[in-house]
N, C-alpha and C positions, 0 to 999 in steps of 0.2 A: 248730699255729699256722701259718697261711699268711701270705702277703704282703698287707698292707693296701692296698686300692684307694683312690686319691686321686680326689676329685671334680674333674672337668675344669672349668676356668674358661672361660666363654664371653665373647665380645666383649672380649677383652683385647688390648692392643697392646704391641708392644715399645717400650720407652722409648728415645727418640733424643735426642741432644744437639742443641740449637739451633745454627744456624750462627753465632749471635752470642754463644755461650757463652764465658765468660772462660777456661775450661780448654783451649780449642783454641789452637793456635799462631796467631801473628799473621797468617801468610800464608794460613792456611786459613779465617780468620774472614770473614764477610760484611761488607762495608763498609756503614755506615749511609747510607741514601739522603738526599740533600740535597733539601729541598723548595724548589721554585721559587716565589719570591714573585710573586704576580700583581699587576699594577698596577690598583688600584681605579678609577683615572680612565679606563682603557681600557674602552670599551663594546663589548658584543657586538652586531654588526649583522647583521640578517637582512633580506632583501628579500622582502616579501610584497606581492603586487599588491593594491591597494585597489579595492574595487568600491563603487559608491554603494548606500546602503541602500534606495533606492527600487526597485531591481531585485528585492529580496526580495519585496515585495508585488506587483510587476508579474507575476512568474512564479507566485506562490502566491495565486491569486485567491480561494481559500476562506478566507483569513484576514481577512476584513472583517466589519463589523457586519451583522447582529446576532450577537453572540458567544454561543456555547453553552458554558457553564462547568460543568465537572464538579465537583460539590460533595461534600466528604466530611464525616464526623462532626465532626472537629476544627474545621473551618471554621464549621459551624453552631453548635457550642457556644461558640466564641470570639466569634462575632458576637452571641450572646445575652448573654454575660457583659459585653460592651462596650456592650450595649443599642443595637445597630445593626440597622436593617431590612436584611435580606439582599439583596433585589433593588435597593433604592434605593442602598445603599452600593456595590454592584457597578457600577451606572451612574455614580455619582459618581467612582469610581476610573478607569473606562475611557472615560468621556465618550461612551458609545454604548449602544444597547439591548443588554441582556443577558438570556439565557434560562438560568436555573439548571437543570441536569440532575442529579437525585438518583436514584441507582440503588436497586434493591431491597435490595441488601446493606447499604447505608447506612441505609435505613429499618429493616431488621431489627436492625442494631447499636444504633440509638437506642432501639428497643423493648426490647432486652435491658438497657439501662441503667436502666430502671425509672421510677418516678414522678418522680424528681428531674429527669429530662430530658423531661417531658411537653410542656413549652412548645416544645422543639425539634422534637418529633414533629408538632406542629400546623403 
C-alpha cells in the first residue's frame, strides 16, 4: 500500500483577514472613510462655446431638400398599419420634397414575410 495522491485544487486563494475585521487590534484596523456630503445647490459649471445652428447648414450644403430618405421594413410596415401614405406623410413631416430610397435587401425582406405583407411590397 502506497501513499495516496491528493488531487490538486486549482484557482484557490489563501484566505486573508479584512483590514476592518473585529479580530484585529484597534491600531491595525482600517479607519472607516467618512463620506463628504455634496451640496446639491452647488451646480457644476462648464464653459462650452456656443455656435449658431445656422452654421451647420451653411457648411453642410448637401443637407437640404429634396431629402433622400432611406426606408427600412419597419418604417413601411408601421406606415401601413397606421394607414398613412408613405411619401405624403414624409413630406408632411419634413415640409419639403422627399425621395424614399428602398434598398434591395429591404425588398427581399418584405418578400420573405409572405402574403401578409403583400401591400407593403407594392
